[in-house]
MIDOSE-1310 file (N, C-alpha, C; in nm, 2 decimals, decimal comma, always signed):
residues 274
meqs	+1,21/-2,11/+6,79/+1,13/-1,99/+6,78/+1,02/-2,01/+6,67; +0,90/-1,96/+6,69/+0,79/-1,98/+6,60/+0,82/-1,90/+6,47; +0,81/-1,96/+6,36/+0,84/-1,89/+6,23/+0,73/-1,81/+6,19; +0,76/-1,70/+6,12/+0,65/-1,60/+6,08/+0,56/-1,65/+5,97
tqle	+0,61/-1,74/+5,89/+0,53/-1,79/+5,77/+0,54/-1,94/+5,76; +0,43/-2,00/+5,74/+0,43/-2,15/+5,72/+0,31/-2,18/+5,63; +0,32/-2,30/+5,56/+0,21/-2,35/+5,49/+0,10/-2,39/+5,60; -0,03/-2,37/+5,57/-0,13/-2,40/+5,66/-0,21/-2,53/+5,61
evfg	-0,26/-2,52/+5,49/-0,33/-2,63/+5,43/-0,27/-2,67/+5,29; -0,25/-2,80/+5,27/-0,20/-2,85/+5,14/-0,30/-2,96/+5,09; -0,35/-2,94/+4,97/-0,45/-3,02/+4,92/-0,57/-3,05/+5,01; -0,61/-2,94/+5,08/-0,73/-2,94/+5,16/-0,71/-2,98/+5,30
ysia	-0,59/-3,02/+5,34/-0,57/-3,07/+5,48/-0,46/-3,00/+5,55; -0,47/-2,98/+5,68/-0,37/-2,92/+5,76/-0,24/-3,00/+5,74; -0,12/-2,93/+5,74/+0,00/-2,99/+5,73/+0,03/-3,08/+5,85; -0,04/-3,06/+5,96/-0,02/-3,15/+6,08/-0,10/-3,27/+6,07
dntv	-0,19/-3,28/+5,97/-0,28/-3,40/+5,95/-0,21/-3,51/+5,88; -0,19/-3,62/+5,95/-0,12/-3,74/+5,89/-0,22/-3,86/+5,87; -0,35/-3,83/+5,87/-0,45/-3,94/+5,85/-0,44/-3,99/+5,71; -0,50/-4,11/+5,70/-0,50/-4,18/+5,56/-0,56/-4,08/+5,46
eaqn	-0,67/-4,01/+5,50/-0,74/-3,93/+5,41/-0,65/-3,81/+5,36; -0,57/-3,75/+5,45/-0,48/-3,65/+5,41/-0,37/-3,70/+5,32; -0,32/-3,81/+5,36/-0,21/-3,86/+5,27/-0,26/-3,90/+5,13; -0,38/-3,95/+5,13/-0,44/-3,99/+5,00/-0,46/-3,86/+4,91
arss	-0,51/-3,75/+4,98/-0,53/-3,63/+4,90/-0,40/-3,57/+4,85; -0,29/-3,58/+4,92/-0,16/-3,53/+4,88/-0,11/-3,62/+4,77; -0,11/-3,75/+4,78/-0,05/-3,84/+4,68/-0,13/-3,83/+4,55; -0,27/-3,81/+4,56/-0,35/-3,81/+4,44/-0,38/-3,67/+4,39
rlcp	-0,33/-3,57/+4,47/-0,34/-3,42/+4,43/-0,49/-3,39/+4,42; -0,57/-3,42/+4,52/-0,71/-3,40/+4,52/-0,74/-3,26/+4,57; -0,86/-3,21/+4,53/-0,91/-3,08/+4,58/-1,05/-3,11/+4,64; -1,07/-3,08/+4,77/-1,20/-3,11/+4,83/-1,29/-2,99/+4,83
fnnv	-1,25/-2,88/+4,76/-1,33/-2,76/+4,77/-1,40/-2,72/+4,64; -1,46/-2,82/+4,57/-1,54/-2,79/+4,45/-1,47/-2,73/+4,34; -1,35/-2,78/+4,31/-1,28/-2,73/+4,19/-1,36/-2,78/+4,06; -1,31/-2,74/+3,95/-1,38/-2,78/+3,82/-1,38/-2,94/+3,81
gafc	-1,29/-3,00/+3,87/-1,28/-3,15/+3,87/-1,24/-3,20/+4,01; -1,20/-3,32/+4,02/-1,16/-3,38/+4,15/-1,02/-3,34/+4,19; -0,94/-3,29/+4,09/-0,80/-3,27/+4,12/-0,77/-3,12/+4,13; -0,66/-3,09/+4,20/-0,61/-2,95/+4,21/-0,55/-2,91/+4,08
tkdk	-0,58/-2,79/+4,03/-0,52/-2,74/+3,91/-0,45/-2,61/+3,93; -0,42/-2,57/+4,05/-0,35/-2,44/+4,08/-0,21/-2,44/+4,02; -0,19/-2,33/+3,94/-0,06/-2,30/+3,88/-0,03/-2,39/+3,76; -0,02/-2,52/+3,78/+0,01/-2,62/+3,68/-0,08/-2,74/+3,69
keap	-0,14/-2,78/+3,58/-0,23/-2,89/+3,59/-0,16/-3,02/+3,62; -0,04/-3,04/+3,55/+0,03/-3,16/+3,57/+0,11/-3,17/+3,70; +0,15/-3,05/+3,75/+0,23/-3,04/+3,88/+0,17/-2,93/+3,96; +0,04/-2,95/+4,01/-0,03/-2,84/+4,08/+0,04/-2,80/+4,21
lgvc	+0,03/-2,67/+4,24/+0,08/-2,61/+4,36/-0,03/-2,62/+4,46; -0,04/-2,72/+4,54/-0,16/-2,76/+4,62/-0,17/-2,68/+4,75; -0,12/-2,56/+4,76/-0,13/-2,49/+4,89/-0,26/-2,41/+4,89; -0,34/-2,43/+4,98/-0,48/-2,37/+4,99/-0,46/-2,24/+5,07
tlrh	-0,40/-2,25/+5,19/-0,39/-2,14/+5,28/-0,25/-2,13/+5,34; -0,21/-2,01/+5,38/-0,08/-1,98/+5,43/-0,10/-1,91/+5,56; -0,01/-1,95/+5,66/-0,02/-1,88/+5,79/+0,10/-1,78/+5,80; +0,07/-1,65/+5,81/+0,17/-1,55/+5,82/+0,15/-1,46/+5,94
lnqv	+0,25/-1,45/+6,03/+0,23/-1,38/+6,16/+0,11/-1,42/+6,23; +0,08/-1,55/+6,23/-0,03/-1,61/+6,30/-0,16/-1,58/+6,24; -0,17/-1,53/+6,12/-0,29/-1,51/+6,05/-0,30/-1,60/+5,93; -0,42/-1,65/+5,90/-0,43/-1,75/+5,79/-0,50/-1,68/+5,67
saic	-0,43/-1,68/+5,56/-0,47/-1,62/+5,43/-0,50/-1,73/+5,33; -0,61/-1,71/+5,26/-0,64/-1,80/+5,15/-0,57/-1,75/+5,02; -0,48/-1,84/+4,97/-0,40/-1,80/+4,85/-0,45/-1,87/+4,72; -0,56/-1,94/+4,73/-0,63/-2,00/+4,62/-0,77/-1,97/+4,62
pvrf	-0,83/-1,91/+4,51/-0,97/-1,87/+4,51/-1,07/-1,99/+4,53; -1,02/-2,11/+4,49/-1,11/-2,23/+4,50/-1,13/-2,26/+4,65; -1,04/-2,22/+4,74/-1,06/-2,24/+4,88/-1,19/-2,19/+4,94; -1,24/-2,08/+4,88/-1,36/-2,01/+4,92/-1,49/-2,09/+4,88
renw	-1,47/-2,20/+4,81/-1,59/-2,28/+4,76/-1,63/-2,39/+4,86; -1,57/-2,39/+4,98/-1,60/-2,49/+5,08/-1,75/-2,49/+5,11; -1,82/-2,61/+5,08/-1,96/-2,62/+5,10/-2,05/-2,52/+5,03; -1,99/-2,45/+4,93/-2,06/-2,35/+4,86/-2,12/-2,24/+4,95
riln	-2,06/-2,22/+5,06/-2,12/-2,12/+5,16/-2,12/-1,98/+5,09; -2,03/-1,94/+5,01/-2,03/-1,81/+4,96/-2,15/-1,78/+4,88; -2,21/-1,88/+4,81/-2,33/-1,86/+4,73/-2,45/-1,83/+4,82; -2,46/-1,91/+4,92/-2,58/-1,88/+5,02/-2,56/-1,74/+5,08
daak	-2,44/-1,71/+5,12/-2,42/-1,58/+5,19/-2,45/-1,46/+5,10; -2,41/-1,48/+4,97/-2,43/-1,37/+4,87/-2,58/-1,36/+4,84; -2,65/-1,48/+4,83/-2,79/-1,48/+4,79/-2,88/-1,40/+4,89; -2,84/-1,41/+5,02/-2,91/-1,33/+5,12/-2,91/-1,18/+5,09
fffp	-2,80/-1,14/+5,03/-2,79/-1,00/+4,99/-2,87/-0,96/+4,86; -2,87/-1,05/+4,77/-2,93/-1,03/+4,64/-3,09/-1,04/+4,64; -3,13/-1,15/+4,71/-3,27/-1,19/+4,69/-3,35/-1,20/+4,82; -3,48/-1,19/+4,82/-3,56/-1,23/+4,94/-3,55/-1,37/+4,97
eeak	-3,58/-1,41/+5,09/-3,56/-1,54/+5,14/-3,63/-1,65/+5,06; -3,75/-1,61/+5,01/-3,84/-1,71/+4,94/-3,80/-1,73/+4,79; -3,70/-1,66/+4,74/-3,67/-1,66/+4,60/-3,60/-1,80/+4,56; -3,64/-1,84/+4,44/-3,57/-1,96/+4,38/-3,45/-1,91/+4,30
wtyl	-3,34/-1,96/+4,33/-3,22/-1,91/+4,26/-3,12/-2,03/+4,23; -3,03/-2,00/+4,13/-2,92/-2,09/+4,10/-2,80/-2,01/+4,07; -2,69/-2,07/+4,03/-2,57/-1,99/+4,00/-2,51/-2,03/+3,86; -2,45/-1,94/+3,80/-2,38/-1,96/+3,67/-2,23/-1,91/+3,69
pevr	-2,13/-2,00/+3,66/-1,99/-1,96/+3,68/-1,94/-1,89/+3,55; -1,84/-1,80/+3,57/-1,77/-1,75/+3,46/-1,85/-1,69/+3,35; -1,93/-1,59/+3,38/-2,02/-1,52/+3,29/-1,96/-1,39/+3,23; -1,95/-1,38/+3,10/-1,88/-1,27/+3,04/-1,97/-1,15/+3,05
lpne	-1,91/-1,03/+3,09/-1,99/-0,91/+3,11/-1,96/-0,81/+2,99; -2,06/-0,77/+2,91/-2,03/-0,69/+2,80/-2,03/-0,54/+2,83; -1,96/-0,46/+2,75/-1,97/-0,31/+2,76/-2,07/-0,27/+2,65; -2,08/-0,13/+2,63/-2,18/-0,08/+2,54/-2,16/-0,12/+2,39
sgkg	-2,04/-0,16/+2,36/-2,02/-0,21/+2,22/-2,04/-0,36/+2,20; -2,07/-0,42/+2,32/-2,09/-0,57/+2,31/-1,97/-0,65/+2,34; -1,85/-0,59/+2,35/-1,73/-0,66/+2,38/-1,72/-0,69/+2,53; -1,65/-0,80/+2,56/-1,64/-0,84/+2,69/-1,54/-0,75/+2,77
vgki	-1,57/-0,72/+2,90/-1,48/-0,65/+2,98/-1,43/-0,74/+3,10; -1,45/-0,87/+3,08/-1,41/-0,97/+3,18/-1,52/-1,05/+3,22; -1,49/-1,16/+3,30/-1,59/-1,25/+3,34/-1,62/-1,23/+3,49; -1,75/-1,24/+3,53/-1,78/-1,25/+3,67/-1,77/-1,39/+3,72
dfvl	-1,70/-1,41/+3,83/-1,68/-1,54/+3,88/-1,80/-1,62/+3,89; -1,91/-1,56/+3,96/-2,04/-1,63/+3,97/-2,15/-1,53/+3,95; -2,25/-1,56/+3,88/-2,37/-1,48/+3,87/-2,48/-1,57/+3,93; -2,54/-1,51/+4,04/-2,65/-1,58/+4,11/-2,78/-1,53/+4,04
vayd	-2,86/-1,62/+4,00/-2,98/-1,59/+3,92/-3,11/-1,63/+3,99; -3,20/-1,54/+4,01/-3,33/-1,57/+4,06/-3,43/-1,59/+3,94; -3,52/-1,69/+3,96/-3,60/-1,72/+3,84/-3,75/-1,75/+3,89; -3,84/-1,74/+3,79/-3,98/-1,77/+3,83/-4,02/-1,92/+3,79
edgl	-4,14/-1,95/+3,80/-4,19/-2,09/+3,78/-4,17/-2,13/+3,63; -4,15/-2,03/+3,54/-4,13/-2,07/+3,40/-3,98/-2,07/+3,37; -3,90/-2,05/+3,47/-3,75/-2,05/+3,45/-3,70/-1,92/+3,39; -3,78/-1,81/+3,40/-3,73/-1,69/+3,34/-3,66/-1,61/+3,45
vtny	-3,55/-1,54/+3,41/-3,47/-1,46/+3,50/-3,55/-1,34/+3,56; -3,56/-1,33/+3,69/-3,63/-1,22/+3,76/-3,54/-1,12/+3,82; -3,42/-1,17/+3,86/-3,32/-1,09/+3,93/-3,18/-1,16/+3,92; -3,08/-1,09/+3,95/-2,95/-1,15/+3,95/-2,85/-1,06/+4,02
ggle	-2,73/-1,12/+4,06/-2,63/-1,04/+4,12/-2,49/-1,11/+4,10; -2,39/-1,03/+4,10/-2,25/-1,08/+4,07/-2,17/-1,11/+4,20; -2,10/-1,22/+4,20/-2,01/-1,26/+4,31/-1,87/-1,28/+4,26; -1,78/-1,20/+4,32/-1,64/-1,21/+4,28/-1,57/-1,27/+4,40
vqsv	-1,46/-1,35/+4,38/-1,38/-1,41/+4,48/-1,24/-1,36/+4,47; -1,18/-1,31/+4,57/-1,04/-1,26/+4,57/-0,96/-1,32/+4,67; -0,87/-1,41/+4,63/-0,77/-1,47/+4,72/-0,65/-1,38/+4,73; -0,55/-1,41/+4,82/-0,44/-1,32/+4,84/-0,32/-1,36/+4,75
yisg	-0,26/-1,26/+4,69/-0,14/-1,29/+4,61/-0,02/-1,31/+4,70; +0,08/-1,38/+4,64/+0,20/-1,41/+4,72/+0,32/-1,35/+4,65; +0,40/-1,29/+4,73/+0,54/-1,25/+4,69/+0,64/-1,35/+4,73; +0,73/-1,38/+4,64/+0,83/-1,48/+4,68/+0,79/-1,61/+4,61
nirv	+0,88/-1,71/+4,64/+0,86/-1,84/+4,58/+0,81/-1,94/+4,68; +0,68/-1,98/+4,66/+0,61/-2,07/+4,76/+0,63/-2,21/+4,71; +0,67/-2,24/+4,59/+0,68/-2,37/+4,54/+0,80/-2,45/+4,61; +0,90/-2,37/+4,65/+1,01/-2,44/+4,72/+0,97/-2,50/+4,85
pfea	+0,90/-2,42/+4,94/+0,86/-2,49/+5,07/+0,75/-2,59/+5,04; +0,66/-2,57/+4,94/+0,56/-2,67/+4,91/+0,62/-2,80/+4,87; +0,72/-2,80/+4,78/+0,79/-2,92/+4,74/+0,87/-2,99/+4,85; +0,92/-2,90/+4,94/+0,99/-2,96/+5,06/+0,90/-3,03/+5,15
fmes	+0,78/-2,98/+5,17/+0,68/-3,05/+5,25/+0,63/-3,18/+5,18; +0,61/-3,17/+5,05/+0,56/-3,29/+4,98/+0,66/-3,40/+4,98; +0,79/-3,37/+4,98/+0,90/-3,47/+4,98/+0,91/-3,53/+5,11; +0,90/-3,45/+5,22/+0,92/-3,50/+5,35/+0,85/-3,41/+5,45
pdey	+0,72/-3,45/+5,48/+0,64/-3,37/+5,57/+0,70/-3,36/+5,71; +0,77/-3,46/+5,76/+0,83/-3,46/+5,89/+0,94/-3,36/+5,90; +1,03/-3,36/+5,79/+1,14/-3,27/+5,79/+1,10/-3,12/+5,76; +0,98/-3,10/+5,70/+0,94/-2,97/+5,66/+0,93/-2,88/+5,78
grld	+0,88/-2,93/+5,89/+0,87/-2,85/+6,01/+1,00/-2,78/+6,06; +1,11/-2,83/+6,02/+1,24/-2,78/+6,05/+1,29/-2,68/+5,95; +1,21/-2,66/+5,85/+1,25/-2,56/+5,74/+1,25/-2,42/+5,79; +1,36/-2,35/+5,78/+1,37/-2,21/+5,82/+1,34/-2,12/+5,70
wael	+1,22/-2,06/+5,70/+1,18/-1,97/+5,59/+1,27/-1,85/+5,58; +1,32/-1,80/+5,69/+1,40/-1,68/+5,68/+1,53/-1,71/+5,60; +1,57/-1,83/+5,59/+1,70/-1,86/+5,52/+1,67/-1,89/+5,37; +1,54/-1,89/+5,33/+1,51/-1,92/+5,19/+1,53/-1,79/+5,11
knsp	+1,59/-1,81/+4,99/+1,60/-1,70/+4,90/+1,46/-1,67/+4,84; +1,42/-1,54/+4,84/+1,29/-1,51/+4,79/+1,18/-1,57/+4,87; +1,19/-1,56/+5,00/+1,10/-1,62/+5,09/+0,96/-1,57/+5,07; +0,85/-1,66/+5,06/+0,72/-1,62/+5,03/+0,64/-1,55/+5,15
hpdf	+0,55/-1,46/+5,11/+0,47/-1,40/+5,21/+0,35/-1,34/+5,14; +0,24/-1,32/+5,21/+0,12/-1,25/+5,15/+0,15/-1,11/+5,10; +0,10/-1,08/+4,98/+0,12/-0,95/+4,92/-0,02/-0,88/+4,91; -0,05/-0,81/+5,01/-0,18/-0,75/+5,02/-0,20/-0,63/+4,92
lssl	-0,08/-0,56/+4,89/-0,09/-0,45/+4,80/-0,12/-0,50/+4,66; -0,06/-0,60/+4,62/-0,09/-0,66/+4,48/-0,23/-0,71/+4,48; -0,28/-0,76/+4,59/-0,42/-0,81/+4,59/-0,52/-0,69/+4,58; -0,49/-0,58/+4,64/-0,57/-0,46/+4,63/-0,57/-0,41/+4,49
krvi	-0,45/-0,41/+4,43/-0,45/-0,36/+4,29/-0,53/-0,45/+4,19; -0,55/-0,58/+4,23/-0,64/-0,66/+4,15/-0,78/-0,64/+4,18; -0,82/-0,61/+4,30/-0,96/-0,58/+4,34/-1,01/-0,45/+4,27; -0,93/-0,35/+4,27/-0,98/-0,22/+4,23/-1,04/-0,22/+4,08
pqly	-0,96/-0,28/+3,99/-1,02/-0,28/+3,85/-1,14/-0,37/+3,84; -1,15/-0,48/+3,92/-1,26/-0,57/+3,92/-1,39/-0,49/+3,96; -1,37/-0,41/+4,07/-1,49/-0,33/+4,11/-1,52/-0,21/+4,02; -1,41/-0,15/+3,97/-1,43/-0,03/+3,88/-1,50/-0,07/+3,75
tksr	-1,48/-0,18/+3,70/-1,54/-0,22/+3,57/-1,67/-0,30/+3,60; -1,66/-0,41/+3,66/-1,77/-0,50/+3,67/-1,88/-0,44/+3,76; -1,84/-0,40/+3,88/-1,95/-0,35/+3,97/-2,01/-0,22/+3,92; -1,94/-0,14/+3,85/-2,00/-0,01/+3,79/-2,10/-0,05/+3,69
ilrk	-2,07/-0,15/+3,60/-2,17/-0,19/+3,50/-2,30/-0,24/+3,57; -2,28/-0,33/+3,66/-2,39/-0,39/+3,73/-2,47/-0,28/+3,80; -2,40/-0,18/+3,86/-2,47/-0,08/+3,93/-2,56/+0,01/+3,84; -2,51/+0,03/+3,72/-2,59/+0,11/+3,62/-2,71/+0,03/+3,57
wgrk	-2,71/-0,10/+3,59/-2,82/-0,19/+3,55/-2,91/-0,21/+3,67; -2,88/-0,15/+3,79/-2,96/-0,16/+3,91/-2,93/-0,29/+3,98; -2,82/-0,35/+3,96/-2,79/-0,48/+4,02/-2,68/-0,47/+4,13; -2,66/-0,57/+4,21/-2,57/-0,56/+4,32/-2,45/-0,66/+4,30
maia	-2,34/-0,64/+4,37/-2,23/-0,73/+4,37/-2,18/-0,76/+4,51; -2,13/-0,88/+4,53/-2,07/-0,92/+4,65/-1,93/-0,97/+4,62; -1,84/-0,95/+4,71/-1,70/-1,00/+4,69/-1,65/-1,07/+4,82; -1,60/-1,19/+4,80/-1,56/-1,28/+4,91/-1,41/-1,26/+4,92
vdep	-1,36/-1,23/+5,04/-1,22/-1,22/+5,08/-1,20/-1,28/+5,21; -1,07/-1,29/+5,25/-1,04/-1,34/+5,38/-1,01/-1,22/+5,48; -1,01/-1,25/+5,61/-1,00/-1,15/+5,71/-0,87/-1,07/+5,70; -0,75/-1,13/+5,69/-0,63/-1,05/+5,68/-0,63/-0,95/+5,57
ffns	-0,68/-1,00/+5,45/-0,68/-0,91/+5,34/-0,78/-0,79/+5,36; -0,90/-0,82/+5,41/-0,99/-0,71/+5,43/-0,93/-0,61/+5,53; -0,87/-0,66/+5,64/-0,81/-0,57/+5,74/-0,70/-0,49/+5,68; -0,64/-0,53/+5,57/-0,53/-0,45/+5,51/-0,58/-0,34/+5,42
lppi	-0,71/-0,34/+5,39/-0,77/-0,24/+5,31/-0,78/-0,10/+5,38; -0,79/+0,01/+5,30/-0,82/+0,14/+5,37/-0,96/+0,13/+5,43; -0,99/+0,21/+5,53/-1,12/+0,20/+5,60/-1,23/+0,22/+5,50; -1,33/+0,13/+5,51/-1,45/+0,13/+5,42/-1,57/+0,16/+5,50
eavg	-1,64/+0,27/+5,47/-1,76/+0,31/+5,55/-1,87/+0,21/+5,52; -1,93/+0,16/+5,63/-2,04/+0,07/+5,61/-2,17/+0,15/+5,61; -2,27/+0,09/+5,53/-2,41/+0,15/+5,53/-2,51/+0,04/+5,55; -2,63/+0,08/+5,56/-2,74/-0,02/+5,58/-2,76/-0,11/+5,46
qasa	-2,80/-0,23/+5,48/-2,82/-0,33/+5,37/-2,91/-0,27/+5,26; -3,02/-0,20/+5,31/-3,11/-0,16/+5,21/-3,06/-0,06/+5,11; -2,96/+0,02/+5,15/-2,90/+0,12/+5,06/-2,77/+0,08/+5,00; -2,72/-0,04/+5,03/-2,59/-0,09/+4,98/-2,61/-0,15/+4,84
dllw	-2,50/-0,13/+4,76/-2,50/-0,20/+4,63/-2,37/-0,29/+4,62; -2,30/-0,30/+4,73/-2,18/-0,38/+4,73/-2,17/-0,44/+4,87; -2,14/-0,57/+4,88/-2,12/-0,64/+5,00/-1,99/-0,71/+5,01; -1,91/-0,69/+5,12/-1,79/-0,76/+5,14/-1,83/-0,88/+5,23
lvyg	-1,80/-1,00/+5,19/-1,81/-1,12/+5,27/-1,67/-1,16/+5,32; -1,65/-1,14/+5,45/-1,52/-1,16/+5,51/-1,51/-1,29/+5,59; -1,42/-1,38/+5,54/-1,42/-1,51/+5,60/-1,28/-1,53/+5,68; -1,29/-1,62/+5,77/-1,18/-1,67/+5,85/-1,17/-1,82/+5,84
fena	-1,07/-1,88/+5,90/-1,05/-2,02/+5,89/-1,01/-2,07/+6,04; -1,09/-2,16/+6,08/-1,08/-2,22/+6,22/-1,05/-2,37/+6,21; -0,96/-2,41/+6,30/-0,93/-2,55/+6,30/-1,05/-2,63/+6,36; -1,08/-2,74/+6,30/-1,19/-2,83/+6,35/-1,15/-2,97/+6,32
eqrs	-1,10/-3,04/+6,42/-1,05/-3,18/+6,40/-0,96/-3,20/+6,28; -0,85/-3,13/+6,29/-0,74/-3,13/+6,19/-0,78/-3,06/+6,06; -0,91/-3,06/+6,02/-0,95/-2,98/+5,90/-0,99/-2,84/+5,94; -0,95/-2,74/+5,86/-0,99/-2,61/+5,88/-1,13/-2,59/+5,83
kmvl	-1,21/-2,51/+5,90/-1,34/-2,47/+5,85/-1,35/-2,33/+5,82; -1,41/-2,29/+5,71/-1,43/-2,16/+5,67/-1,55/-2,10/+5,74; -1,53/-1,99/+5,81/-1,65/-1,92/+5,88/-1,66/-1,78/+5,84; -1,78/-1,73/+5,84/-1,81/-1,59/+5,80/-1,78/-1,50/+5,92
rkrv	-1,68/-1,42/+5,91/-1,65/-1,33/+6,02/-1,74/-1,21/+6,02; -1,77/-1,15/+5,91/-1,86/-1,03/+5,91/-1,91/-1,00/+5,76; -2,02/-0,93/+5,76/-2,07/-0,88/+5,63/-2,06/-0,73/+5,64; -2,00/-0,67/+5,54/-1,98/-0,53/+5,54/-2,06/-0,47/+5,41
hcdl	-2,17/-0,41/+5,44/-2,25/-0,35/+5,33/-2,20/-0,21/+5,31; -2,18/-0,17/+5,18/-2,13/-0,04/+5,15/-2,18/+0,01/+5,02; -2,15/+0,14/+4,99/-2,18/+0,20/+4,87/-2,06/+0,19/+4,78; -2,08/+0,14/+4,65/-1,97/+0,12/+4,56/-1,88/+0,24/+4,54
rdal	-1,94/+0,35/+4,52/-1,86/+0,47/+4,49/-1,78/+0,51/+4,61; -1,83/+0,50/+4,73/-1,75/+0,53/+4,85/-1,64/+0,43/+4,87; -1,66/+0,30/+4,84/-1,56/+0,20/+4,85/-1,45/+0,22/+4,75; -1,48/+0,25/+4,63/-1,38/+0,28/+4,53/-1,30/+0,40/+4,56
ssmm	-1,37/+0,51/+4,61/-1,30/+0,63/+4,65/-1,20/+0,60/+4,76; -1,24/+0,52/+4,86/-1,15/+0,49/+4,97/-1,03/+0,41/+4,93; -1,05/+0,31/+4,84/-0,94/+0,23/+4,80/-0,84/+0,30/+4,70; -0,89/+0,40/+4,62/-0,81/+0,46/+4,52/-0,75/+0,59/+4,57
dpsv	-0,78/+0,63/+4,69/-0,72/+0,75/+4,75/-0,60/+0,71/+4,83; -0,48/+0,74/+4,79/-0,36/+0,69/+4,86/-0,34/+0,75/+5,00; -0,28/+0,67/+5,09/-0,24/+0,72/+5,22/-0,12/+0,80/+5,20; -0,12/+0,93/+5,24/-0,01/+1,02/+5,22/+0,08/+1,03/+5,34
gees	+0,21/+1,01/+5,31/+0,31/+1,02/+5,42/+0,37/+1,16/+5,42; +0,48/+1,17/+5,50/+0,55/+1,30/+5,51/+0,64/+1,32/+5,39; +0,63/+1,44/+5,33/+0,71/+1,48/+5,22/+0,86/+1,48/+5,26; +0,89/+1,51/+5,38/+1,03/+1,53/+5,43/+1,10/+1,39/+5,41
qfit	+1,03/+1,28/+5,44/+1,09/+1,15/+5,42/+1,12/+1,12/+5,27; +1,04/+1,17/+5,18/+1,06/+1,15/+5,04/+1,18/+1,23/+5,00; +1,19/+1,35/+5,05/+1,30/+1,44/+5,01/+1,43/+1,38/+5,06; +1,43/+1,33/+5,18/+1,55/+1,26/+5,24/+1,60/+1,15/+5,15
qlqa	+1,50/+1,07/+5,10/+1,53/+0,96/+5,01/+1,59/+1,01/+4,88; +1,54/+1,12/+4,82/+1,59/+1,18/+4,70/+1,73/+1,23/+4,72; +1,75/+1,29/+4,84/+1,89/+1,35/+4,87/+1,99/+1,24/+4,87; +1,95/+1,13/+4,94/+2,05/+1,01/+4,95/+2,08/+0,96/+4,81
kmrg	+1,98/+0,95/+4,72/+2,01/+0,90/+4,59/+2,09/+1,00/+4,50; +2,07/+1,13/+4,53/+2,14/+1,23/+4,46/+2,29/+1,22/+4,49; +2,33/+1,19/+4,61/+2,47/+1,17/+4,64/+2,54/+1,07/+4,56; +2,46/+0,96/+4,53/+2,52/+0,86/+4,44/+2,53/+0,91/+4,30
vl	+2,44/+0,99/+4,25/+2,44/+1,04/+4,12/+2,56/+1,15/+4,10; +2,57/+1,23/+4,20/+2,67/+1,34/+4,19/+2,81/+1,30/+4,22
């Protein structure tokens, strides 16, 4: 029976890829997705957790933010939202964003900067990257795969204690403060923000009303992953332009269930107390 959760990519290659290149990446702990250096640094620098993507219920989720840096596509896709086509631009990573007292409120993953012939800043926009958080222990199946890739395919995730799976709710809780602080500051300065996410995570969000690009100050870049000759390729599924205030309102307004279910739960717990 097909298992509900499996590793998809390890150190940049499909777990089904047994080529020399894939084996070399695993043994050397390499990262092919433009990390700060040649090596993977996820979780622990000396013993990196080299899982790039996870397949859950036949959907592929990126669990490492570096995975979105494939060919630096996210930069080009965001630039189309921030600048006219003829603009000259570059990018700056990890830029601190100040509040009114000058203290930092966090760093923007990437700031795309348009400049003139003298190198002076003419415009800019912020790009955030949000990978999916994991609940459970993913290091156990990762180490099982690294120790014996052939035997890994027989591993029954359901039997694992604290079996790992995507945690979209925790991911949403991470996105909200990012938008609430960073995007609101940029918006007051008349600047825009883009956020790169994968398709399963975006589909887990509350409905977000789309608007025309001209009136949008926030862009969701939604990516998927397709197999291409053993290597997965990141593809842009859709661009969702929206109003920041509407997006925040949608994500912060909880979905309300039936009160009767909550009272039934309270009553069951009361029996234990009394």
